[in-house]
All heavy atoms as TSV, in Angstrom:
chain	resi	resn	atom	element	x	y	z
A	1	MET	N	N	63.263	42.913	-62.069
A	1	MET	CA	C	63.617	43.396	-60.806
A	1	MET	C	C	64.866	44.286	-60.933
A	1	MET	O	O	65.087	45.270	-60.330
A	1	MET	CB	C	63.976	42.177	-59.854
A	1	MET	CG	C	64.211	42.508	-58.479
A	1	MET	SD	S	62.689	43.232	-57.817
A	1	MET	CE	C	63.271	43.495	-56.195
A	2	ALA	N	N	65.853	43.867	-61.756
A	2	ALA	CA	C	67.118	44.581	-61.910
A	2	ALA	C	C	66.859	45.933	-62.404
A	2	ALA	O	O	67.621	46.926	-62.212
A	2	ALA	CB	C	68.061	43.871	-62.838
A	3	LYS	N	N	65.731	46.189	-63.079
A	3	LYS	CA	C	65.414	47.544	-63.608
A	3	LYS	C	C	65.133	48.542	-62.508
A	3	LYS	O	O	65.521	49.732	-62.633
A	3	LYS	CB	C	64.197	47.416	-64.544
A	3	LYS	CG	C	63.731	48.756	-65.113
A	3	LYS	CD	C	62.500	48.546	-66.044
A	3	LYS	CE	C	62.021	49.813	-66.566
A	3	LYS	NZ	N	60.782	49.754	-67.322
A	4	HIS	N	N	64.560	48.060	-61.409
A	4	HIS	CA	C	64.171	49.099	-60.373
A	4	HIS	C	C	64.940	48.935	-59.058
A	4	HIS	O	O	64.828	49.833	-58.267
A	4	HIS	CB	C	62.663	48.892	-60.042
A	4	HIS	CG	C	61.787	49.270	-61.223
A	4	HIS	ND1	N	61.816	50.451	-61.867
A	4	HIS	CD2	C	60.956	48.544	-62.009
A	4	HIS	CE1	C	60.988	50.549	-62.911
A	4	HIS	NE2	N	60.487	49.311	-62.978
A	5	ALA	N	N	65.621	47.891	-58.791
A	5	ALA	CA	C	66.225	47.710	-57.545
A	5	ALA	C	C	67.674	47.410	-57.650
A	5	ALA	O	O	68.085	46.743	-58.631
A	5	ALA	CB	C	65.493	46.699	-56.703
A	6	THR	N	N	68.461	47.650	-56.658
A	6	THR	CA	C	69.902	47.324	-56.644
A	6	THR	C	C	70.070	45.730	-56.344
A	6	THR	O	O	71.035	45.216	-56.727
A	6	THR	CB	C	70.696	48.108	-55.675
A	6	THR	OG1	O	70.107	48.033	-54.361
A	6	THR	CG2	C	70.668	49.605	-56.153
A	7	ASP	N	N	69.091	45.243	-55.642
A	7	ASP	CA	C	69.174	43.836	-55.251
A	7	ASP	C	C	68.558	43.036	-56.398
A	7	ASP	O	O	67.813	43.448	-57.223
A	7	ASP	CB	C	68.440	43.600	-54.036
A	7	ASP	CG	C	68.722	42.219	-53.366
A	7	ASP	OD1	O	69.829	41.716	-53.544
A	7	ASP	OD2	O	67.886	41.757	-52.706
A	8	THR	N	N	68.978	41.761	-56.529
A	8	THR	CA	C	68.469	40.938	-57.666
A	8	THR	C	C	67.458	39.941	-57.193
A	8	THR	O	O	66.919	39.171	-57.963
A	8	THR	CB	C	69.694	40.128	-58.323
A	8	THR	OG1	O	70.324	39.380	-57.327
A	8	THR	CG2	C	70.678	41.082	-58.901
A	9	THR	N	N	67.031	39.957	-55.873
A	9	THR	CA	C	65.988	39.079	-55.419
A	9	THR	C	C	64.868	39.845	-54.759
A	9	THR	O	O	65.058	40.937	-54.245
A	9	THR	CB	C	66.609	37.999	-54.409
A	9	THR	OG1	O	67.146	38.713	-53.327
A	9	THR	CG2	C	67.702	37.214	-55.072
A	10	ALA	N	N	63.783	39.220	-54.732
A	10	ALA	CA	C	62.607	39.730	-53.928
A	10	ALA	C	C	61.880	38.598	-53.307
A	10	ALA	O	O	61.959	37.481	-53.827
A	10	ALA	CB	C	61.678	40.560	-54.836
A	11	HIS	N	N	61.225	38.826	-52.237
A	11	HIS	CA	C	60.454	37.781	-51.549
A	11	HIS	C	C	58.986	38.231	-51.697
A	11	HIS	O	O	58.595	39.286	-51.333
A	11	HIS	CB	C	60.832	37.690	-50.106
A	11	HIS	CG	C	62.229	37.236	-49.911
A	11	HIS	ND1	N	62.607	35.963	-49.933
A	11	HIS	CD2	C	63.277	37.930	-49.776
A	11	HIS	CE1	C	63.914	35.892	-49.773
A	11	HIS	NE2	N	64.337	37.103	-49.649
A	12	VAL	N	N	58.146	37.321	-52.324
A	12	VAL	CA	C	56.811	37.676	-52.552
A	12	VAL	C	C	55.934	36.602	-51.703
A	12	VAL	O	O	56.127	35.460	-51.697
A	12	VAL	CB	C	56.450	37.423	-54.009
A	12	VAL	CG1	C	54.952	37.679	-54.365
A	12	VAL	CG2	C	57.312	38.292	-54.904
A	13	HIS	N	N	54.919	37.264	-51.055
A	13	HIS	CA	C	54.029	36.470	-50.192
A	13	HIS	C	C	52.599	36.718	-50.751
A	13	HIS	O	O	52.159	37.880	-50.860
A	13	HIS	CB	C	54.069	36.855	-48.734
A	13	HIS	CG	C	53.104	36.189	-47.844
A	13	HIS	ND1	N	53.261	34.851	-47.433
A	13	HIS	CD2	C	51.911	36.576	-47.398
A	13	HIS	CE1	C	52.196	34.529	-46.752
A	13	HIS	NE2	N	51.387	35.508	-46.687
A	14	LEU	N	N	51.803	35.702	-51.037
A	14	LEU	CA	C	50.487	35.758	-51.503
A	14	LEU	C	C	49.543	35.197	-50.452
A	14	LEU	O	O	49.847	34.109	-49.956
A	14	LEU	CB	C	50.249	35.106	-52.781
A	14	LEU	CG	C	51.034	35.600	-53.994
A	14	LEU	CD1	C	50.850	34.668	-55.103
A	14	LEU	CD2	C	50.622	37.032	-54.337
A	15	ALA	N	N	48.526	35.859	-50.124
A	15	ALA	CA	C	47.513	35.287	-49.175
A	15	ALA	C	C	46.151	35.425	-49.821
A	15	ALA	O	O	45.696	36.541	-50.127
A	15	ALA	CB	C	47.547	36.056	-47.817
A	16	TYR	N	N	45.481	34.320	-50.031
A	16	TYR	CA	C	44.177	34.261	-50.708
A	16	TYR	C	C	43.096	33.976	-49.770
A	16	TYR	O	O	43.096	33.198	-48.815
A	16	TYR	CB	C	44.166	33.110	-51.776
A	16	TYR	CG	C	42.848	32.937	-52.356
A	16	TYR	CD1	C	42.300	33.734	-53.319
A	16	TYR	CD2	C	41.985	31.871	-51.815
A	16	TYR	CE1	C	41.050	33.500	-53.871
A	16	TYR	CE2	C	40.749	31.698	-52.329
A	16	TYR	CZ	C	40.277	32.470	-53.354
A	16	TYR	OH	O	39.007	32.259	-53.899
A	17	ASN	N	N	42.049	34.871	-49.818
A	17	ASN	CA	C	40.841	34.708	-49.160
A	17	ASN	C	C	39.703	34.725	-50.174
A	17	ASN	O	O	39.994	35.298	-51.261
A	17	ASN	CB	C	40.549	35.786	-48.062
A	17	ASN	CG	C	41.464	35.637	-46.940
A	17	ASN	OD1	O	41.717	34.626	-46.402
A	17	ASN	ND2	N	42.001	36.797	-46.455
A	18	PRO	N	N	38.497	34.226	-49.997
A	18	PRO	CA	C	37.486	34.226	-50.960
A	18	PRO	C	C	37.115	35.615	-51.507
A	18	PRO	O	O	36.713	35.791	-52.585
A	18	PRO	CB	C	36.238	33.599	-50.256
A	18	PRO	CG	C	36.882	32.732	-49.206
A	18	PRO	CD	C	38.042	33.446	-48.766
A	19	ASP	N	N	37.393	36.727	-50.656
A	19	ASP	CA	C	37.013	38.034	-51.063
A	19	ASP	C	C	38.140	38.957	-51.426
A	19	ASP	O	O	37.978	40.059	-51.973
A	19	ASP	CB	C	36.115	38.671	-50.052
A	19	ASP	CG	C	36.849	38.835	-48.720
A	19	ASP	OD1	O	37.891	38.115	-48.458
A	19	ASP	OD2	O	36.473	39.692	-47.912
A	20	ARG	N	N	39.470	38.448	-51.158
A	20	ARG	CA	C	40.572	39.317	-51.504
A	20	ARG	C	C	41.873	38.538	-51.683
A	20	ARG	O	O	42.011	37.449	-51.175
A	20	ARG	CB	C	40.734	40.411	-50.400
A	20	ARG	CG	C	41.186	39.824	-49.102
A	20	ARG	CD	C	41.228	40.845	-48.016
A	20	ARG	NE	N	41.545	40.367	-46.691
A	20	ARG	CZ	C	40.686	39.828	-45.920
A	20	ARG	NH1	N	39.426	39.759	-46.208
A	20	ARG	NH2	N	41.057	39.303	-44.729
A	21	LEU	N	N	42.844	39.221	-52.352
A	21	LEU	CA	C	44.139	38.629	-52.500
A	21	LEU	C	C	45.091	39.672	-51.940
A	21	LEU	O	O	45.080	40.872	-52.313
A	21	LEU	CB	C	44.436	38.346	-54.033
A	21	LEU	CG	C	45.885	37.941	-54.356
A	21	LEU	CD1	C	46.189	36.563	-53.759
A	21	LEU	CD2	C	46.213	38.040	-55.797
A	22	THR	N	N	45.937	39.200	-51.037
A	22	THR	CA	C	46.863	40.140	-50.402
A	22	THR	C	C	48.254	39.804	-50.917
A	22	THR	O	O	48.681	38.662	-50.943
A	22	THR	CB	C	46.860	40.009	-48.858
A	22	THR	OG1	O	45.606	40.321	-48.334
A	22	THR	CG2	C	47.960	40.979	-48.211
A	23	LEU	N	N	48.935	40.808	-51.469
A	23	LEU	CA	C	50.260	40.663	-52.010
A	23	LEU	C	C	51.298	41.467	-51.254
A	23	LEU	O	O	51.051	42.642	-51.061
A	23	LEU	CB	C	50.117	41.248	-53.490
A	23	LEU	CG	C	51.109	40.943	-54.527
A	23	LEU	CD1	C	50.864	39.492	-55.016
A	23	LEU	CD2	C	50.912	41.880	-55.655
A	24	VAL	N	N	52.358	40.809	-50.817
A	24	VAL	CA	C	53.391	41.482	-50.065
A	24	VAL	C	C	54.703	41.173	-50.773
A	24	VAL	O	O	55.093	40.038	-51.016
A	24	VAL	CB	C	53.460	41.078	-48.587
A	24	VAL	CG1	C	54.538	41.807	-47.875
A	24	VAL	CG2	C	52.230	41.234	-47.931
A	25	VAL	N	N	55.423	42.195	-51.226
A	25	VAL	CA	C	56.777	42.083	-51.845
A	25	VAL	C	C	57.792	42.786	-51.011
A	25	VAL	O	O	57.688	44.015	-50.670
A	25	VAL	CB	C	56.701	42.728	-53.244
A	25	VAL	CG1	C	58.097	42.585	-53.935
A	25	VAL	CG2	C	55.630	42.125	-54.110
A	26	ASN	N	N	58.873	42.003	-50.621
A	26	ASN	CA	C	59.987	42.641	-49.874
A	26	ASN	C	C	61.281	42.524	-50.726
A	26	ASN	O	O	61.490	41.506	-51.350
A	26	ASN	CB	C	60.236	41.815	-48.604
A	26	ASN	CG	C	59.081	42.003	-47.633
A	26	ASN	OD1	O	58.747	43.024	-47.233
A	26	ASN	ND2	N	58.496	40.886	-47.206
A	27	ASN	N	N	62.043	43.649	-50.733
A	27	ASN	CA	C	63.358	43.507	-51.375
A	27	ASN	C	C	64.311	44.426	-50.628
A	27	ASN	O	O	63.897	45.186	-49.813
A	27	ASN	CB	C	63.287	43.800	-52.888
A	27	ASN	CG	C	62.922	45.271	-53.187
A	27	ASN	OD1	O	63.267	46.121	-52.386
A	27	ASN	ND2	N	62.368	45.533	-54.388
A	28	ALA	N	N	65.586	44.369	-51.096
A	28	ALA	CA	C	66.555	45.216	-50.467
A	28	ALA	C	C	66.721	46.576	-51.200
A	28	ALA	O	O	67.629	47.310	-50.808
A	28	ALA	CB	C	67.940	44.446	-50.479
A	29	GLY	N	N	65.922	46.778	-52.161
A	29	GLY	CA	C	65.960	48.034	-52.899
A	29	GLY	C	C	65.463	49.247	-52.113
A	29	GLY	O	O	65.076	49.127	-50.961
A	30	GLY	N	N	65.446	50.351	-52.750
A	30	GLY	CA	C	65.009	51.589	-52.078
A	30	GLY	C	C	63.629	52.140	-52.469
A	30	GLY	O	O	63.401	53.212	-52.196
A	31	GLY	N	N	62.831	51.358	-53.165
A	31	GLY	CA	C	61.471	51.823	-53.468
A	31	GLY	C	C	61.373	52.490	-54.804
A	31	GLY	O	O	60.331	53.066	-55.144
A	32	VAL	N	N	62.413	52.422	-55.694
A	32	VAL	CA	C	62.373	52.935	-56.974
A	32	VAL	C	C	61.375	52.140	-57.810
A	32	VAL	O	O	61.359	50.896	-57.685
A	32	VAL	CB	C	63.758	52.962	-57.607
A	32	VAL	CG1	C	63.691	53.470	-59.088
A	32	VAL	CG2	C	64.693	53.754	-56.768
A	33	GLY	N	N	60.590	52.713	-58.646
A	33	GLY	CA	C	59.647	51.999	-59.461
A	33	GLY	C	C	58.233	51.861	-58.848
A	33	GLY	O	O	57.408	51.194	-59.387
A	34	LEU	N	N	58.052	52.534	-57.728
A	34	LEU	CA	C	56.748	52.392	-57.037
A	34	LEU	C	C	55.558	53.058	-57.835
A	34	LEU	O	O	54.437	52.634	-57.636
A	34	LEU	CB	C	56.784	52.952	-55.671
A	34	LEU	CG	C	57.584	52.087	-54.648
A	34	LEU	CD1	C	57.698	52.783	-53.339
A	34	LEU	CD2	C	56.915	50.732	-54.516
A	35	ILE	N	N	55.862	54.066	-58.531
A	35	ILE	CA	C	54.739	54.862	-59.164
A	35	ILE	C	C	54.092	53.919	-60.104
A	35	ILE	O	O	52.815	53.838	-60.164
A	35	ILE	CB	C	55.354	56.043	-59.918
A	35	ILE	CG1	C	55.837	57.109	-58.909
A	35	ILE	CG2	C	54.247	56.623	-60.827
A	35	ILE	CD1	C	56.603	58.244	-59.486
A	36	GLY	N	N	54.678	53.120	-60.991
A	36	GLY	CA	C	54.092	52.203	-61.899
A	36	GLY	C	C	53.238	51.144	-61.150
A	36	GLY	O	O	52.086	50.898	-61.604
A	37	GLY	N	N	53.774	50.629	-60.085
A	37	GLY	CA	C	53.012	49.638	-59.358
A	37	GLY	C	C	51.865	50.167	-58.709
A	37	GLY	O	O	50.696	49.602	-58.616
A	38	ARG	N	N	52.015	51.398	-58.119
A	38	ARG	CA	C	50.878	52.134	-57.476
A	38	ARG	C	C	49.750	52.353	-58.497
A	38	ARG	O	O	48.573	52.161	-58.184
A	38	ARG	CB	C	51.368	53.349	-56.875
A	38	ARG	CG	C	50.268	54.167	-56.084
A	38	ARG	CD	C	50.871	55.303	-55.329
A	38	ARG	NE	N	51.599	54.754	-54.170
A	38	ARG	CZ	C	52.765	55.131	-53.806
A	38	ARG	NH1	N	53.404	56.085	-54.502
A	38	ARG	NH2	N	53.418	54.639	-52.857
A	39	GLU	N	N	50.143	52.797	-59.729
A	39	GLU	CA	C	49.097	53.080	-60.722
A	39	GLU	C	C	48.374	51.831	-61.091
A	39	GLU	O	O	47.153	51.818	-61.289
A	39	GLU	CB	C	49.782	53.658	-61.897
A	39	GLU	CG	C	50.250	55.086	-61.716
A	39	GLU	CD	C	51.086	55.628	-62.851
A	39	GLU	OE1	O	51.433	54.826	-63.774
A	39	GLU	OE2	O	51.335	56.785	-62.881
A	40	ARG	N	N	48.981	50.649	-61.139
A	40	ARG	CA	C	48.365	49.392	-61.557
A	40	ARG	C	C	47.394	48.946	-60.429
A	40	ARG	O	O	46.367	48.339	-60.711
A	40	ARG	CB	C	49.438	48.346	-61.745
A	40	ARG	CG	C	50.221	48.538	-62.995
A	40	ARG	CD	C	51.303	47.450	-63.142
A	40	ARG	NE	N	52.131	47.766	-64.296
A	40	ARG	CZ	C	53.208	48.424	-64.310
A	40	ARG	NH1	N	53.710	48.943	-63.151
A	40	ARG	NH2	N	53.882	48.590	-65.396
A	41	ALA	N	N	47.724	49.196	-59.121
A	41	ALA	CA	C	46.866	48.744	-58.034
A	41	ALA	C	C	45.856	49.760	-57.590
A	41	ALA	O	O	44.992	49.474	-56.815
A	41	ALA	CB	C	47.749	48.394	-56.832
A	42	GLN	N	N	45.965	50.966	-58.074
A	42	GLN	CA	C	45.120	52.064	-57.602
A	42	GLN	C	C	43.581	51.872	-57.645
A	42	GLN	O	O	42.842	52.277	-56.866
A	42	GLN	CB	C	45.477	53.354	-58.317
A	42	GLN	CG	C	44.935	54.637	-57.719
A	42	GLN	CD	C	45.515	54.924	-56.385
A	42	GLN	OE1	O	46.727	54.774	-56.173
A	42	GLN	NE2	N	44.702	55.389	-55.425
A	43	SER	N	N	43.204	51.115	-58.753
A	43	SER	CA	C	41.766	50.904	-58.911
A	43	SER	C	C	41.109	50.060	-57.809
A	43	SER	O	O	40.032	50.160	-57.534
A	43	SER	CB	C	41.541	50.176	-60.261
A	43	SER	OG	O	42.086	48.944	-60.216
A	44	ALA	N	N	42.030	49.339	-57.071
A	44	ALA	CA	C	41.537	48.483	-55.987
A	44	ALA	C	C	41.804	49.120	-54.638
A	44	ALA	O	O	41.401	48.689	-53.610
A	44	ALA	CB	C	42.131	47.141	-56.000
A	45	GLY	N	N	42.427	50.298	-54.600
A	45	GLY	CA	C	42.803	50.912	-53.406
A	45	GLY	C	C	44.265	51.095	-53.357
A	45	GLY	O	O	45.013	50.271	-53.922
A	46	PRO	N	N	44.846	52.113	-52.772
A	46	PRO	CA	C	46.248	52.403	-52.753
A	46	PRO	C	C	46.979	51.359	-51.991
A	46	PRO	O	O	46.626	50.935	-50.910
A	46	PRO	CB	C	46.383	53.761	-52.016
A	46	PRO	CG	C	45.159	53.908	-51.268
A	46	PRO	CD	C	44.048	53.139	-51.999
A	47	PRO	N	N	48.152	50.861	-52.523
A	47	PRO	CA	C	48.999	49.949	-51.837
A	47	PRO	C	C	49.732	50.714	-50.729
A	47	PRO	O	O	49.935	51.909	-50.833
A	47	PRO	CB	C	49.941	49.454	-52.927
A	47	PRO	CG	C	49.990	50.528	-53.925
A	47	PRO	CD	C	48.683	51.218	-53.880
A	48	HIS	N	N	50.248	49.942	-49.747
A	48	HIS	CA	C	51.044	50.544	-48.716
A	48	HIS	C	C	52.538	50.234	-49.063
A	48	HIS	O	O	52.836	49.136	-49.423
A	48	HIS	CB	C	50.731	49.904	-47.340
A	48	HIS	CG	C	51.708	50.238	-46.305
A	48	HIS	ND1	N	51.809	51.543	-45.678
A	48	HIS	CD2	C	52.773	49.610	-45.724
A	48	HIS	CE1	C	52.797	51.559	-44.832
A	48	HIS	NE2	N	53.347	50.420	-44.912
A	49	ALA	N	N	53.352	51.211	-49.022
A	49	ALA	CA	C	54.764	51.019	-49.329
A	49	ALA	C	C	55.548	51.831	-48.357
A	49	ALA	O	O	55.304	52.877	-47.923
A	49	ALA	CB	C	55.002	51.525	-50.736
A	50	GLY	N	N	56.776	51.222	-47.921
A	50	GLY	CA	C	57.636	51.878	-47.036
A	50	GLY	C	C	58.913	51.099	-46.731
A	50	GLY	O	O	59.024	49.975	-47.128
A	51	HIS	N	N	59.819	51.782	-46.132
A	51	HIS	CA	C	61.059	51.242	-45.776
A	51	HIS	C	C	60.877	50.183	-44.656
A	51	HIS	O	O	60.106	50.387	-43.703
A	51	HIS	CB	C	62.112	52.244	-45.312
A	51	HIS	CG	C	62.500	53.144	-46.456
A	51	HIS	ND1	N	63.462	52.811	-47.334
A	51	HIS	CD2	C	62.126	54.389	-46.832
A	51	HIS	CE1	C	63.673	53.811	-48.284
A	51	HIS	NE2	N	62.759	54.716	-47.988
A	52	ARG	N	N	61.694	49.124	-44.715
A	52	ARG	CA	C	61.681	48.099	-43.593
A	52	ARG	C	C	62.669	48.488	-42.482
A	52	ARG	O	O	63.716	48.986	-42.913
A	52	ARG	CB	C	61.997	46.769	-44.099
A	52	ARG	CG	C	60.863	46.292	-45.059
A	52	ARG	CD	C	61.153	44.825	-45.515
A	52	ARG	NE	N	62.373	44.766	-46.281
A	52	ARG	CZ	C	63.176	43.700	-46.349
A	52	ARG	NH1	N	62.910	42.613	-45.687
A	52	ARG	NH2	N	64.279	43.754	-47.062
A	53	PRO	N	N	62.381	48.268	-41.239
A	53	PRO	CA	C	63.409	48.571	-40.241
A	53	PRO	C	C	64.779	48.021	-40.535
A	53	PRO	O	O	65.791	48.520	-40.142
A	53	PRO	CB	C	62.783	48.078	-38.918
A	53	PRO	CG	C	61.298	48.017	-39.258
A	53	PRO	CD	C	61.184	47.743	-40.714
A	54	ALA	N	N	64.797	46.799	-40.989
A	54	ALA	CA	C	66.048	46.081	-41.189
A	54	ALA	C	C	66.747	46.460	-42.547
A	54	ALA	O	O	67.775	45.835	-42.928
A	54	ALA	CB	C	65.812	44.542	-41.195
A	55	GLY	N	N	66.112	47.408	-43.228
A	55	GLY	CA	C	66.623	47.800	-44.512
A	55	GLY	C	C	65.811	47.221	-45.734
A	55	GLY	O	O	65.123	46.271	-45.448
A	56	GLY	N	N	65.827	47.902	-46.867
A	56	GLY	CA	C	65.067	47.436	-47.964
A	56	GLY	C	C	63.710	48.103	-47.928
A	56	GLY	O	O	63.420	49.038	-47.273
A	57	TYR	N	N	62.735	47.472	-48.691
A	57	TYR	CA	C	61.526	48.095	-48.907
A	57	TYR	C	C	60.441	46.971	-48.896
A	57	TYR	O	O	60.656	45.899	-49.400
A	57	TYR	CB	C	61.508	48.771	-50.286
A	57	TYR	CG	C	60.818	50.101	-50.264
A	57	TYR	CD1	C	61.364	51.196	-49.720
A	57	TYR	CD2	C	59.540	50.283	-50.821
A	57	TYR	CE1	C	60.700	52.424	-49.688
A	57	TYR	CE2	C	58.864	51.490	-50.820
A	57	TYR	CZ	C	59.405	52.531	-50.216
A	57	TYR	OH	O	58.814	53.779	-50.269
A	58	THR	N	N	59.185	47.358	-48.489
A	58	THR	CA	C	58.019	46.479	-48.617
A	58	THR	C	C	56.892	47.172	-49.226
A	58	THR	O	O	56.640	48.343	-48.997
A	58	THR	CB	C	57.598	46.055	-47.090
A	58	THR	OG1	O	58.640	45.261	-46.504
A	58	THR	CG2	C	56.307	45.160	-47.210
A	59	VAL	N	N	56.209	46.451	-50.106
A	59	VAL	CA	C	55.017	46.995	-50.801
A	59	VAL	C	C	53.945	45.960	-50.503
A	59	VAL	O	O	54.092	44.739	-50.753
A	59	VAL	CB	C	55.160	47.134	-52.248
A	59	VAL	CG1	C	53.847	47.628	-52.920
A	59	VAL	CG2	C	56.269	48.175	-52.609
A	60	THR	N	N	52.719	46.408	-50.061
A	60	THR	CA	C	51.678	45.567	-49.735
A	60	THR	C	C	50.417	46.095	-50.484
A	60	THR	O	O	50.116	47.252	-50.347
A	60	THR	CB	C	51.282	45.470	-48.156
A	60	THR	OG1	O	52.432	45.107	-47.497
A	60	THR	CG2	C	50.127	44.580	-47.874
A	61	ALA	N	N	49.720	45.199	-51.142
A	61	ALA	CA	C	48.478	45.599	-51.854
A	61	ALA	C	C	47.494	44.519	-51.538
A	61	ALA	O	O	47.670	43.335	-51.506
A	61	ALA	CB	C	48.707	45.637	-53.412
A	62	VAL	N	N	46.200	44.962	-51.275
A	62	VAL	CA	C	45.077	44.097	-51.002
A	62	VAL	C	C	44.084	44.308	-52.196
A	62	VAL	O	O	43.558	45.470	-52.356
A	62	VAL	CB	C	44.458	44.389	-49.615
A	62	VAL	CG1	C	43.209	43.519	-49.422
A	62	VAL	CG2	C	45.372	44.275	-48.531
A	63	LEU	N	N	43.924	43.284	-52.992
A	63	LEU	CA	C	43.142	43.356	-54.186
A	63	LEU	C	C	41.800	42.627	-53.931
A	63	LEU	O	O	41.821	41.417	-53.642
A	63	LEU	CB	C	43.852	42.789	-55.379
A	63	LEU	CG	C	45.233	43.393	-55.602
A	63	LEU	CD1	C	45.975	42.652	-56.639
A	63	LEU	CD2	C	45.109	44.902	-55.895
A	64	PRO	N	N	40.601	43.163	-54.142
A	64	PRO	CA	C	39.397	42.559	-53.981
A	64	PRO	C	C	39.151	41.456	-55.099
A	64	PRO	O	O	39.644	41.699	-56.252
A	64	PRO	CB	C	38.322	43.654	-54.034
A	64	PRO	CG	C	39.016	44.713	-54.822
A	64	PRO	CD	C	40.433	44.654	-54.536
A	65	ILE	N	N	38.527	40.424	-54.730
A	65	ILE	CA	C	38.169	39.384	-55.723
A	65	ILE	C	C	36.690	39.417	-55.907
A	65	ILE	O	O	35.907	39.315	-54.901
A	65	ILE	CB	C	38.630	37.991	-55.202
A	65	ILE	CG1	C	40.144	37.976	-55.086
A	65	ILE	CG2	C	38.142	36.887	-56.154
A	65	ILE	CD1	C	40.661	36.731	-54.582
A	66	GLN	N	N	36.299	39.604	-57.150
A	66	GLN	CA	C	34.806	39.645	-57.416
A	66	GLN	C	C	34.393	38.291	-57.954
A	66	GLN	O	O	35.044	37.727	-58.820
A	66	GLN	CB	C	34.533	40.717	-58.417
A	66	GLN	CG	C	34.872	42.092	-57.940
A	66	GLN	CD	C	34.690	43.168	-58.968
A	66	GLN	OE1	O	34.422	42.888	-60.172
A	66	GLN	NE2	N	34.879	44.410	-58.582
A	67	SER	N	N	33.316	37.761	-57.391
A	67	SER	CA	C	32.815	36.477	-57.858
A	67	SER	C	C	31.604	36.627	-58.760
A	67	SER	O	O	31.055	37.609	-58.903
A	67	SER	CB	C	32.495	35.565	-56.693
A	67	SER	OG	O	31.734	36.223	-55.790
């Protein structure tokens, strides 16, 4: 985390459904390092990333689960 953000903490939320995994990451950083994360998730569809109204950044990715 210290490599890409000025803050040293992040809040991660995982939501599992039988057909998908939703990943939400919130931090106080400014979105630096998104290109690598976007490239990793691109095969499943582009992640949503943007500034939060209260400051910081949120990245959300929905990854399909194949059974």
